[in-house]
N, C-alpha and C positions, 0 to 999 in steps of 0.2 A: 455248055461250055465255059461257064464260071466257075464251074466245080472244078474244072479240070487247069484252069488259069491258077485257081487259090492253090490247089494242091502241088501244082508244081511249084509254087512259089513258096511253099512249106516246107514241102520235103525236098530236104537235097540229095537224098539218097535215090529219090525216084528216075525211073527212067520213061521213055516216052511210050513202051508198051504198058507201062503201069498207067500210066492217064491215060488211055486210050481203051484198056480192057475198063477201068473205072467207067469213063463216060459209056460204054454201050452198056453196062450194068444200070446208070441211072438214066439212059434211053429208056430201056426196057422196062425197067421200076412204074417210070411215069405211064410208059405206054400202054401196061397192065392196069394201073389205075385206070387211065383215060378209057380205055376198052369197057373195063367191066362196070363204069358208070354209065357209059354212052350207051352199048349195045346189051350189056346182060342184064344190069340189076334196074338201070334207070333211076338210081339213088345217087345221090352224091357221097362220095367216101371220103375224098379230100378235095378242099377248096382249091378253085386255079392259084388262088395267091401263095399255096404251099408247096407247088411244083418246083420252082428254083431253090428252095430249101433242102427239100427230100431229093433233089439231084445232086447238091453241093453233097450232103450226108452220105449218100451213096457213093459219090465218087472217093470220098475221104477214105471209107470203110474200105472197099475195094482195094482201091489204088493202095493203102496205105498197108494193108494185108500181101499186095505184090511186093511193096518195095522191102519190107519187111525180109522179104524171100533172096532179093538181090543184095542187101548191104549184110547180109551173114554170108553169101558168098564170098563178097568184095572183100571182108574182113580175111576170111581164109585164106585168098588168092595174096593178099598184101602181106598175112602172115609167112607164107611159103618163100616168097619172091626173099623176103627180108631176111630170112633164115638161110637161102641159098647164096645171097651176097655175102654173108658174113664165114661161111664155109669155102 
């Protein structure tokens, strides 16, 4: 949740869906590492202290990629609406 909060505070063009998708991927990555350590290999791949930072990084990466897609679309819509007003 910390990653989603910081992501929403930093990225002004982001939408709620971007944050939700980023959070979902962060949970999936952390669950993957936890599951692999606990049930498959028995070895520690990532110390538990790094899970919050890993979640923040994944949230930023995935949410940032999603917000880039929305910001480009918003710019083209704004450009079209401005050109329609002038004509």
